[in-house]
VEXKOL-511380 format. One record per residue (C-alpha): residue number from 1; residue in one letter; chain; x, y, z. Coordinates in steps of 0.25 Angstrom, whole numbers. Example, Ala and Ser with C-alpha at 12.3 -4.5 7.8 and 13.67 -1.06 7.14 Angstrom:
VEXKOL-511380
+-----+---------+--------+-------+-------+-------+
| num | residuo | cadena |    xx |    yy |    zz |
+-----+---------+--------+-------+-------+-------+
|   1 |       a |      A |    49 |   -18 |    31 |
|   2 |       s |      A |    55 |    -4 |    29 |
+-----+---------+--------+-------+-------+-------+
***
This chain:
VEXKOL-511380
+-----+---------+--------+-------+-------+-------+
| num | residuo | cadena |    xx |    yy |    zz |
+-----+---------+--------+-------+-------+-------+
|   1 |       x |      A |   648 |   593 |   303 |
|   2 |       x |      A |   642 |   599 |   316 |
|   3 |       x |      A |   639 |   614 |   316 |
|   4 |       x |      A |   632 |   623 |   323 |
|   5 |       x |      A |   619 |   629 |   316 |
|   6 |       x |      A |   625 |   644 |   317 |
|   7 |       x |      A |   637 |   641 |   311 |
|   8 |       x |      A |   631 |   631 |   299 |
|   9 |       x |      A |   636 |   636 |   285 |
|  10 |       x |      A |   623 |   635 |   274 |
|  11 |       x |      A |   625 |   625 |   265 |
|  12 |       x |      A |   630 |   615 |   272 |
|  13 |       x |      A |   620 |   603 |   273 |
|  14 |       x |      A |   614 |   597 |   284 |
|  15 |       x |      A |   621 |   581 |   288 |
|  16 |       x |      A |   608 |   577 |   297 |
|  17 |       x |      A |   595 |   581 |   299 |
|  18 |       x |      A |   594 |   590 |   309 |
|  19 |       x |      A |   583 |   586 |   324 |
|  20 |       x |      A |   576 |   596 |   333 |
|  21 |       x |      A |   568 |   591 |   343 |
|  22 |       x |      A |   557 |   583 |   333 |
|  23 |       x |      A |   561 |   571 |   326 |
|  24 |       x |      A |   559 |   578 |   313 |
|  25 |       x |      A |   572 |   586 |   308 |
|  26 |       x |      A |   572 |   600 |   308 |
|  27 |       x |      A |   581 |   600 |   295 |
|  28 |       x |      A |   586 |   589 |   287 |
|  29 |       x |      A |   600 |   582 |   283 |
|  30 |       x |      A |   604 |   588 |   270 |
|  31 |       x |      A |   598 |   601 |   271 |
|  32 |       x |      A |   607 |   612 |   268 |
|  33 |       x |      A |   608 |   622 |   278 |
|  34 |       x |      A |   603 |   638 |   274 |
|  35 |       x |      A |   601 |   650 |   283 |
|  36 |       x |      A |   586 |   645 |   284 |
|  37 |       x |      A |   592 |   630 |   290 |
|  38 |       x |      A |   599 |   636 |   298 |
|  39 |       x |      A |   588 |   645 |   304 |
|  40 |       x |      A |   580 |   634 |   307 |
|  41 |       x |      A |   591 |   624 |   314 |
|  42 |       x |      A |   594 |   637 |   322 |
|  43 |       x |      A |   578 |   638 |   324 |
|  44 |       x |      A |   578 |   624 |   330 |
|  45 |       x |      A |   591 |   626 |   340 |
|  46 |       x |      A |   598 |   617 |   331 |
|  47 |       x |      A |   614 |   618 |   335 |
|  48 |       x |      A |   621 |   610 |   326 |
|  49 |       x |      A |   620 |   604 |   315 |
|  50 |       x |      A |   627 |   591 |   305 |
|  51 |       x |      A |   630 |   598 |   292 |
|  52 |       x |      A |   640 |   596 |   281 |
|  53 |       x |      A |   644 |   604 |   268 |
|  54 |       x |      A |   635 |   603 |   257 |
|  55 |       x |      A |   639 |   602 |   243 |
|  56 |       x |      A |   626 |   612 |   240 |
|  57 |       x |      A |   632 |   624 |   247 |
|  58 |       x |      A |   631 |   631 |   235 |
|  59 |       x |      A |   618 |   627 |   229 |
|  60 |       x |      A |   602 |   631 |   234 |
|  61 |       x |      A |   601 |   625 |   249 |
|  62 |       x |      A |   592 |   616 |   251 |
|  63 |       x |      A |   584 |   612 |   265 |
|  64 |       x |      A |   576 |   602 |   270 |
|  65 |       x |      A |   566 |   600 |   282 |
|  66 |       x |      A |   561 |   587 |   287 |
|  67 |       x |      A |   545 |   586 |   284 |
|  68 |       x |      A |   538 |   581 |   296 |
|  69 |       x |      A |   532 |   572 |   287 |
|  70 |       x |      A |   541 |   570 |   275 |
|  71 |       x |      A |   552 |   558 |   275 |
|  72 |       x |      A |   557 |   563 |   262 |
|  73 |       x |      A |   570 |   569 |   260 |
|  74 |       x |      A |   575 |   583 |   259 |
|  75 |       x |      A |   577 |   584 |   245 |
|  76 |       x |      A |   562 |   579 |   242 |
|  77 |       x |      A |   557 |   593 |   247 |
|  78 |       x |      A |   565 |   601 |   235 |
|  79 |       x |      A |   555 |   596 |   225 |
|  80 |       x |      A |   543 |   597 |   220 |
|  81 |       x |      A |   540 |   610 |   228 |
|  82 |       x |      A |   552 |   617 |   223 |
|  83 |       x |      A |   549 |   613 |   210 |
|  84 |       x |      A |   534 |   619 |   212 |
|  85 |       x |      A |   539 |   630 |   219 |
|  86 |       x |      A |   548 |   637 |   209 |
|  87 |       x |      A |   539 |   636 |   197 |
|  88 |       x |      A |   530 |   643 |   206 |
|  89 |       x |      A |   539 |   654 |   209 |
|  90 |       x |      A |   542 |   654 |   193 |
|  91 |       x |      A |   527 |   655 |   191 |
|  92 |       x |      A |   525 |   667 |   200 |
|  93 |       x |      A |   538 |   673 |   196 |
|  94 |       x |      A |   530 |   675 |   181 |
|  95 |       x |      A |   516 |   681 |   189 |
|  96 |       x |      A |   526 |   690 |   197 |
|  97 |       x |      A |   531 |   694 |   184 |
|  98 |       x |      A |   518 |   696 |   178 |
|  99 |       x |      A |   514 |   705 |   190 |
| 100 |       x |      A |   525 |   712 |   186 |
| 101 |       x |      A |   521 |   718 |   172 |
| 102 |       x |      A |   507 |   720 |   180 |
| 103 |       x |      A |   498 |   708 |   176 |
| 104 |       x |      A |   489 |   703 |   189 |
| 105 |       x |      A |   491 |   693 |   200 |
| 106 |       x |      A |   486 |   680 |   192 |
| 107 |       x |      A |   482 |   673 |   203 |
| 108 |       x |      A |   479 |   657 |   197 |
| 109 |       x |      A |   491 |   657 |   193 |
| 110 |       x |      A |   497 |   661 |   204 |
| 111 |       x |      A |   490 |   651 |   212 |
| 112 |       x |      A |   492 |   639 |   201 |
| 113 |       x |      A |   507 |   639 |   206 |
| 114 |       x |      A |   507 |   643 |   219 |
| 115 |       x |      A |   495 |   636 |   224 |
| 116 |       x |      A |   501 |   622 |   221 |
| 117 |       x |      A |   515 |   626 |   226 |
| 118 |       x |      A |   508 |   629 |   239 |
| 119 |       x |      A |   501 |   616 |   241 |
| 120 |       x |      A |   513 |   610 |   237 |
| 121 |       x |      A |   519 |   616 |   249 |
| 122 |       x |      A |   508 |   610 |   257 |
| 123 |       x |      A |   512 |   596 |   254 |
| 124 |       x |      A |   526 |   600 |   259 |
| 125 |       x |      A |   527 |   610 |   267 |
| 126 |       x |      A |   542 |   611 |   271 |
| 127 |       x |      A |   545 |   616 |   256 |
| 128 |       x |      A |   541 |   629 |   263 |
| 129 |       x |      A |   554 |   628 |   270 |
| 130 |       x |      A |   560 |   625 |   257 |
| 131 |       x |      A |   557 |   638 |   249 |
| 132 |       x |      A |   569 |   647 |   254 |
| 133 |       x |      A |   578 |   638 |   245 |
| 134 |       x |      A |   568 |   639 |   234 |
| 135 |       x |      A |   570 |   655 |   231 |
| 136 |       x |      A |   580 |   660 |   222 |
| 137 |       x |      A |   584 |   674 |   226 |
| 138 |       x |      A |   582 |   680 |   211 |
| 139 |       x |      A |   566 |   675 |   212 |
| 140 |       x |      A |   565 |   679 |   227 |
| 141 |       x |      A |   550 |   687 |   226 |
| 142 |       x |      A |   543 |   674 |   218 |
| 143 |       x |      A |   549 |   663 |   227 |
| 144 |       x |      A |   545 |   672 |   239 |
| 145 |       x |      A |   530 |   675 |   234 |
| 146 |       x |      A |   530 |   660 |   233 |
| 147 |       x |      A |   536 |   657 |   249 |
| 148 |       x |      A |   527 |   666 |   253 |
| 149 |       x |      A |   514 |   660 |   247 |
| 150 |       x |      A |   518 |   647 |   253 |
| 151 |       x |      A |   522 |   651 |   265 |
| 152 |       x |      A |   509 |   660 |   268 |
| 153 |       x |      A |   501 |   646 |   264 |
| 154 |       x |      A |   509 |   639 |   272 |
| 155 |       x |      A |   508 |   647 |   284 |
| 156 |       x |      A |   491 |   648 |   281 |
| 157 |       x |      A |   492 |   632 |   281 |
| 158 |       x |      A |   499 |   632 |   294 |
| 159 |       x |      A |   487 |   641 |   301 |
| 160 |       x |      A |   477 |   631 |   295 |
| 161 |       x |      A |   470 |   640 |   286 |
| 162 |       x |      A |   461 |   638 |   275 |
| 163 |       x |      A |   465 |   630 |   263 |
| 164 |       x |      A |   461 |   641 |   254 |
| 165 |       x |      A |   467 |   652 |   264 |
| 166 |       x |      A |   480 |   646 |   265 |
| 167 |       x |      A |   480 |   645 |   248 |
| 168 |       x |      A |   476 |   658 |   247 |
| 169 |       x |      A |   487 |   663 |   259 |
| 170 |       x |      A |   497 |   654 |   250 |
| 171 |       x |      A |   492 |   663 |   239 |
| 172 |       x |      A |   492 |   675 |   245 |
| 173 |       x |      A |   508 |   673 |   250 |
| 174 |       x |      A |   512 |   672 |   236 |
| 175 |       x |      A |   505 |   684 |   231 |
| 176 |       x |      A |   512 |   692 |   243 |
| 177 |       x |      A |   523 |   699 |   236 |
| 178 |       x |      A |   514 |   700 |   220 |
| 179 |       x |      A |   516 |   716 |   224 |
| 180 |       x |      A |   530 |   715 |   222 |
| 181 |       x |      A |   528 |   713 |   205 |
| 182 |       x |      A |   525 |   728 |   205 |
| 183 |       x |      A |   537 |   733 |   211 |
| 184 |       x |      A |   550 |   736 |   204 |
| 185 |       x |      A |   555 |   723 |   199 |
| 186 |       x |      A |   569 |   728 |   204 |
| 187 |       x |      A |   563 |   730 |   216 |
| 188 |       x |      A |   559 |   718 |   223 |
| 189 |       x |      A |   571 |   710 |   219 |
| 190 |       x |      A |   581 |   718 |   227 |
| 191 |       x |      A |   586 |   715 |   243 |
| 192 |       x |      A |   586 |   729 |   247 |
| 193 |       x |      A |   578 |   741 |   244 |
| 194 |       x |      A |   577 |   754 |   248 |
| 195 |       x |      A |   565 |   764 |   255 |
| 196 |       x |      A |   559 |   765 |   241 |
| 197 |       x |      A |   559 |   751 |   237 |
| 198 |       x |      A |   553 |   746 |   250 |
| 199 |       x |      A |   543 |   754 |   249 |
| 200 |       x |      A |   539 |   749 |   235 |
| 201 |       x |      A |   542 |   735 |   239 |
| 202 |       x |      A |   531 |   736 |   252 |
| 203 |       x |      A |   521 |   739 |   242 |
| 204 |       x |      A |   520 |   726 |   237 |
| 205 |       x |      A |   508 |   721 |   247 |
| 206 |       x |      A |   501 |   732 |   241 |
| 207 |       x |      A |   505 |   727 |   227 |
| 208 |       x |      A |   501 |   712 |   228 |
| 209 |       x |      A |   489 |   715 |   236 |
| 210 |       x |      A |   485 |   724 |   224 |
| 211 |       x |      A |   488 |   712 |   215 |
| 212 |       x |      A |   477 |   703 |   223 |
| 213 |       x |      A |   468 |   710 |   227 |
| 214 |       x |      A |   458 |   708 |   214 |
| 215 |       x |      A |   462 |   693 |   215 |
| 216 |       x |      A |   448 |   687 |   219 |
| 217 |       x |      A |   453 |   673 |   223 |
| 218 |       x |      A |   462 |   677 |   233 |
| 219 |       x |      A |   457 |   681 |   247 |
| 220 |       x |      A |   455 |   697 |   251 |
| 221 |       x |      A |   462 |   692 |   265 |
| 222 |       x |      A |   474 |   686 |   255 |
| 223 |       x |      A |   474 |   698 |   248 |
| 224 |       x |      A |   476 |   708 |   262 |
| 225 |       x |      A |   486 |   698 |   266 |
| 226 |       x |      A |   494 |   701 |   254 |
| 227 |       x |      A |   494 |   715 |   257 |
| 228 |       x |      A |   500 |   714 |   271 |
| 229 |       x |      A |   509 |   703 |   269 |
| 230 |       x |      A |   519 |   714 |   274 |
| 231 |       x |      A |   512 |   718 |   286 |
| 232 |       x |      A |   520 |   714 |   300 |
| 233 |       x |      A |   511 |   712 |   312 |
| 234 |       x |      A |   519 |   726 |   319 |
| 235 |       x |      A |   515 |   735 |   308 |
| 236 |       x |      A |   530 |   735 |   303 |
| 237 |       x |      A |   524 |   731 |   289 |
| 238 |       x |      A |   518 |   734 |   276 |
| 239 |       x |      A |   511 |   740 |   268 |
| 240 |       x |      A |   501 |   745 |   280 |
| 241 |       x |      A |   511 |   742 |   294 |
| 242 |       x |      A |   499 |   734 |   296 |
| 243 |       x |      A |   498 |   726 |   311 |
| 244 |       x |      A |   496 |   713 |   316 |
| 245 |       x |      A |   480 |   714 |   316 |
| 246 |       x |      A |   478 |   723 |   304 |
| 247 |       x |      A |   485 |   711 |   297 |
| 248 |       x |      A |   478 |   699 |   290 |
| 249 |       x |      A |   483 |   684 |   294 |
| 250 |       x |      A |   488 |   682 |   280 |
| 251 |       x |      A |   495 |   695 |   280 |
| 252 |       x |      A |   503 |   690 |   291 |
| 253 |       x |      A |   503 |   675 |   286 |
| 254 |       x |      A |   510 |   683 |   273 |
| 255 |       x |      A |   519 |   691 |   279 |
| 256 |       x |      A |   526 |   679 |   287 |
| 257 |       x |      A |   525 |   671 |   274 |
| 258 |       x |      A |   533 |   684 |   268 |
| 259 |       x |      A |   544 |   683 |   281 |
+-----+---------+--------+-------+-------+-------+
***
């Protein structure tokens, strides 16, 4: 049935590829409609699409975008990368638990599971559009850390920075929220915060910086970026309310990836 994009219910399935002004579809047929998919369709000024009810409406929604070069089906994307990603989330969670107990950041542990994951993303960049589909609410902070690292590295690569810097930026993005391990566990799992709790949470960039400060294999500029990842160009960020010219490029990359 033909439905205006603004009226589509989440959980419906696209019956046909959605095409714009290019030869390749914007969104593939059989994609399950989510809030994010609706936003993509609206951003491309798509008015009407052909949809049908899906037997997957009550399951975790999946989305599929066509690669410029890949001829594989949408289902092929939800494969090896997802497995590697979820394993990395579990490993990051174990490291985070260690930090909560007072142990230092073991950078080699992080590098051993995160860098291979980032290299997998480099081989299949479409996965950056799939990350929100792999998140479970209970472990959001661990998913967020991994996604922030992947997106940071992806941005750096698109900026055509040196390969070594790209991987440092990806690794730094993954560690930006390490300082949350120093906060009260009940606070970081809340969805709404009082004034005191907000003040506590705003200490995490400084705590993250302290946790990586003495790790020699992390570039000093990355450490600065971690400290600045919640600064904003207009001075409205924290912890120092810095303005544009004082925020390092890496801090800007991390800030964008974080949002």
